[in-house]
C-alpha positions as CSV (number, residue, x, y, z in Angstrom):
1,M,0.0,0.0,0.0
2,R,1.3,3.4,-1.0
3,I,0.4,6.6,0.8
4,L,-1.2,9.1,-1.6
5,I,0.5,12.4,-1.0
6,I,0.4,13.6,-4.6
7,E,-1.6,16.7,-3.8
8,P,0.3,17.6,-0.7
9,E,3.6,17.0,-2.6
10,L,2.5,19.5,-5.3
11,A,1.4,22.0,-2.6
12,I,4.8,21.7,-0.9
13,I,6.7,22.0,-4.1
14,N,4.7,25.0,-5.1
15,E,5.3,26.7,-1.8
16,L,9.0,25.9,-2.0
17,E,9.2,27.7,-5.3
18,N,7.9,30.8,-3.6
19,Q,10.6,30.6,-0.9
20,F,13.6,29.9,-3.2
21,T,15.0,32.0,-5.9
22,S,16.0,28.8,-7.6
23,S,14.9,25.4,-6.4
24,K,15.5,21.9,-7.7
25,Q,13.8,18.7,-6.7
26,E,16.6,16.3,-6.4
27,S,14.6,13.2,-5.5
28,L,11.4,11.7,-4.3
29,R,11.2,8.2,-2.9
30,Y,8.8,6.1,-0.9
31,F,10.0,3.9,2.0
32,K,9.0,2.3,5.3
33,W,9.3,4.4,8.5
34,N,8.0,2.8,11.7
35,N,6.5,0.1,9.5
36,L,4.4,2.7,7.7
37,E,4.5,4.1,4.2
38,A,6.5,7.3,4.1
39,A,7.9,9.7,1.5
40,E,11.2,11.4,1.2
41,L,11.6,14.7,-0.7
42,I,15.0,16.2,-1.3
43,Y,15.3,19.6,-2.8
44,S,18.0,22.3,-3.0
45,G,18.3,25.9,-3.9
46,N,18.9,29.5,-2.7
47,M,16.4,31.0,-0.4
48,V,14.8,34.4,-1.1
49,A,15.4,35.8,2.4
50,V,19.0,34.5,2.7
51,P,20.4,33.7,-0.7
52,D,23.8,32.4,0.4
53,P,24.6,29.6,0.9
54,K,22.8,27.2,-1.3
55,I,21.0,24.7,0.9
56,R,19.7,21.1,0.6
57,C,16.6,20.1,2.5
58,T,15.6,16.5,3.2
59,Q,12.1,16.0,4.4
60,W,10.3,12.8,5.5
61,Y,6.5,12.7,5.5
62,C,4.3,10.1,7.1
63,F,0.7,9.8,8.2
64,Y,0.0,8.1,11.6
65,K,-3.2,8.1,13.5
66,S,-4.7,10.9,11.4
67,R,-1.7,13.1,11.9
68,M,1.0,14.0,9.4
69,Y,4.5,13.8,10.7
70,V,7.2,15.9,8.9
71,V,10.9,15.7,9.7
72,T,13.3,18.1,8.1
73,Y,17.1,18.2,7.8
74,V,18.7,21.3,6.3
75,A,22.3,21.8,5.4
76,D,24.7,23.7,3.1
77,A,24.3,21.9,-0.2
78,S,27.9,21.4,-0.6
79,D,28.4,19.7,2.8
80,T,27.3,16.1,3.3
81,K,29.5,15.3,6.4
82,H,26.5,15.3,8.8
83,W,24.0,13.4,6.6
84,E,24.7,9.9,8.1
85,V,24.1,11.2,11.6
86,A,21.1,13.2,10.6
87,K,19.6,10.1,8.9
88,K,20.2,8.0,12.1
89,I,18.4,10.7,14.2
90,M,15.5,10.9,11.7
91,S,15.2,7.1,11.6
92,S,15.2,6.9,15.4
93,I,11.9,8.9,15.7
94,V,9.2,6.6,16.9
95,F,5.4,7.4,16.5
96,K,3.3,6.8,19.6
């Protein structure tokens, strides 16, 4: 079973376009998080309010008990040294 977040994805992507002078969707994938269907959206760009540095955002979305959970990791787009730690922290979140 896949979660259907097509409309929210479009709303999120449209809102991102308003917040960035340039934005690029790098990837969209579906995966299991807490044994539930989830989506990961990765995008990068320069923000309107603070144009430097270019940033990369990773967001995880999941519905659980009628609530939408969103976890976000933001970093300088050219720096990946903290990604593995961030992924472990994000994966450790348990829904109750």
